[in-house]
Structures are given as structure tokens and as C-alpha cells.
C-alpha positions as CSV (number, residue, x, y, z in Angstrom):
1,M,-2.8,49.5,-25.4
2,R,-1.6,46.5,-27.4
3,K,-1.2,43.1,-26.0
4,A,2.1,41.4,-26.9
5,H,1.3,38.0,-25.4
6,A,-0.4,36.6,-22.4
7,G,1.6,36.5,-19.2
8,T,5.3,36.8,-18.4
9,G,5.6,33.4,-16.8
10,T,8.7,31.3,-17.4
11,D,10.5,28.4,-15.8
12,V,13.3,30.7,-14.6
13,A,13.4,31.2,-10.8
14,R,13.1,34.9,-10.0
15,E,14.8,36.7,-7.2
16,V,11.6,38.8,-6.7
17,T,8.3,36.9,-6.6
18,K,5.0,38.2,-5.5
19,Q,1.4,37.1,-5.6
20,D,-0.7,38.6,-8.3
21,E,-2.8,40.6,-5.8
22,Q,0.4,42.2,-4.4
23,W,1.6,43.2,-7.9
24,R,-1.9,44.8,-8.4
25,Q,-1.6,46.8,-5.2
26,E,1.9,48.0,-5.7
27,L,1.7,49.0,-9.4
28,T,-0.5,51.4,-11.3
29,P,-3.1,49.8,-13.5
30,L,-0.9,50.6,-16.6
31,Q,2.3,49.2,-15.0
32,Y,0.5,46.1,-13.9
33,S,-0.9,45.6,-17.5
34,V,2.5,46.0,-19.1
35,L,4.9,44.5,-16.5
36,R,2.7,41.5,-15.5
37,H,0.7,40.8,-18.7
38,A,3.1,42.0,-21.5
39,H,0.9,44.7,-22.8
40,T,2.3,47.8,-24.6
41,E,1.7,51.4,-23.7
42,R,0.6,53.6,-26.6
43,P,3.5,55.3,-28.4
44,F,4.5,58.9,-27.5
45,T,2.4,58.7,-24.2
46,G,5.2,57.5,-21.8
47,E,6.8,59.7,-19.2
48,Y,10.4,59.0,-20.4
49,V,10.1,59.2,-24.2
50,H,11.6,62.7,-24.1
51,N,13.6,62.5,-20.9
52,H,17.2,63.7,-21.5
53,A,18.3,63.9,-17.9
54,D,21.4,62.0,-16.7
55,G,20.7,59.0,-14.5
56,S,19.6,55.4,-14.5
57,Y,16.4,53.6,-15.4
58,R,15.3,50.9,-13.0
59,C,12.6,48.3,-13.2
60,A,9.3,49.9,-11.9
61,G,8.4,46.5,-10.5
62,C,11.5,45.6,-8.4
63,G,14.0,48.4,-8.7
64,A,16.7,46.5,-10.5
65,E,19.0,48.8,-12.5
66,L,18.4,48.2,-16.2
67,F,19.6,51.1,-18.4
68,S,21.8,54.2,-18.2
69,S,20.9,57.5,-19.7
70,D,24.2,57.3,-21.6
71,A,22.7,54.4,-23.6
72,K,19.4,56.3,-24.4
73,F,18.7,57.7,-27.9
74,D,15.8,59.2,-29.7
75,S,14.5,56.5,-32.1
76,G,11.4,58.4,-33.2
77,T,9.3,55.3,-32.4
78,G,7.4,56.7,-29.4
79,W,9.1,54.7,-26.7
80,P,12.3,55.2,-24.8
81,S,15.1,53.5,-26.7
82,F,18.5,52.3,-25.5
83,D,21.4,50.6,-27.3
84,E,22.3,48.3,-24.4
85,P,21.5,47.5,-20.8
86,A,23.5,49.0,-18.0
87,V,24.1,45.5,-16.7
88,A,23.7,42.9,-19.4
89,E,22.6,40.2,-17.0
90,A,19.8,42.5,-15.7
91,V,17.7,42.1,-18.9
92,E,16.6,38.7,-20.1
93,L,15.9,38.2,-23.8
94,R,13.5,35.6,-25.1
95,P,11.7,34.8,-28.3
96,D,8.2,36.4,-28.8
97,N,6.3,35.1,-31.8
98,S,2.9,36.7,-30.8
99,L,0.8,38.9,-33.0
100,F,2.1,37.1,-36.1
101,M,5.6,38.6,-35.6
102,R,9.0,37.3,-34.7
103,R,10.5,39.6,-32.1
104,T,12.8,39.4,-29.1
105,E,11.1,40.3,-25.8
106,A,13.1,42.0,-23.0
107,V,12.1,41.2,-19.5
108,C,13.6,42.1,-16.1
109,R,15.7,39.1,-15.0
110,R,15.0,39.9,-11.3
111,C,11.2,39.9,-11.3
112,G,10.2,38.8,-14.8
113,G,8.4,42.0,-15.7
114,H,7.9,42.7,-19.4
115,L,9.9,45.7,-20.4
116,G,9.5,45.8,-24.2
117,H,11.3,44.4,-27.2
118,V,14.8,44.5,-28.8
119,F,15.4,45.1,-32.5
120,N,18.5,44.9,-34.6
121,D,18.1,48.3,-36.2
122,G,19.9,50.5,-33.6
123,P,22.1,53.4,-34.8
124,T,25.1,52.8,-32.6
125,Q,27.9,50.2,-32.8
126,T,25.8,47.7,-30.8
127,G,23.2,47.7,-33.6
128,Q,20.5,47.2,-31.1
129,R,17.4,49.2,-30.1
130,Y,15.9,48.2,-26.8
131,C,12.4,49.7,-27.3
132,I,11.1,49.9,-23.7
133,N,7.8,50.9,-22.2
134,S,8.1,54.1,-20.0
135,C,5.7,52.6,-17.4
136,S,8.1,49.6,-16.9
137,L,10.8,52.0,-15.8
138,A,11.5,54.3,-12.8
139,F,14.0,57.0,-13.5
140,E,16.7,57.8,-10.9
141,P,18.4,61.1,-11.6
142,A,22.2,61.2,-11.3
143,A,23.6,62.6,-8.1
144,D,24.3,66.3,-8.4
145,S,28.1,66.6,-8.3
146,S,28.0,70.4,-7.8
147,S,26.7,70.1,-4.2
């Protein structure tokens, strides 16, 4: 697991705030490490890297809707990749100059959880690749319309 930078704190008031101990109790150790301390899961190990089902991806920390399966594509990087958020305001972008790199960090606007990073090398018309940790997400399958 790689550490992007310490903490996800910011001056932005969050809709969902919890004490550190509550986050520890509610999240798995990997989710806590990634969402609350901006670590990165190892590539090709995440649950949603090869998920091709229809549905939506929500924040594993607070349940906010973040991405749609319609925006997901296989980037070959080892992490789920999306070309845009389902709701633009749900994902906050901020500079990340850690690890001697210049990147753009993506965080959940509702709870401040670290999701991953955004790169300007996406294959669609948006030109963006939201490279997101699987453990930061919870997948909600689309309702079966045949029932």
C-alpha cells in the first residue's frame, strides 16, 4: 500500500463528520487507511477493477453517489477508472504534490474520504481518468427491470 499524503483534512465543512474511532469501527482496515489517511490500495487487487455490472458506485465511507457504471472503462492501470463523476459536485478535486509528483486528488465532498486521483489522459471526450481505489467504493447494482 502506498501513501499519497498524510490525512485528508481540509478547511471545508463536511456534511458527514465522525470521530476517528468511529471511522475505525465502521470501515475495514484497508478502507480506513485509504479513505481517512489517503493511502493507495495495490493495483489489480481491488474488488471493482474488473466489475462490468450496471449500477452506481457510492462512497464506502458515507454512501454518497460518486460514479456510474456508464462512465467506467478499463484503463489497464489496476484501479477502477471513470471518465467523469455521476454528480460533478460529489467529487472534490484538489492539488496533491506528495511523493515528488504533481497530481490532482479526488475526495468525496460529503465526508472528505480519499478516493484516488484524476489524470488528463482519459480515452473519452472528457479526457479525464478518475483512477479510484476499489475499497473507497461500494457498488450498488442497477435495479433489475425484468422483474
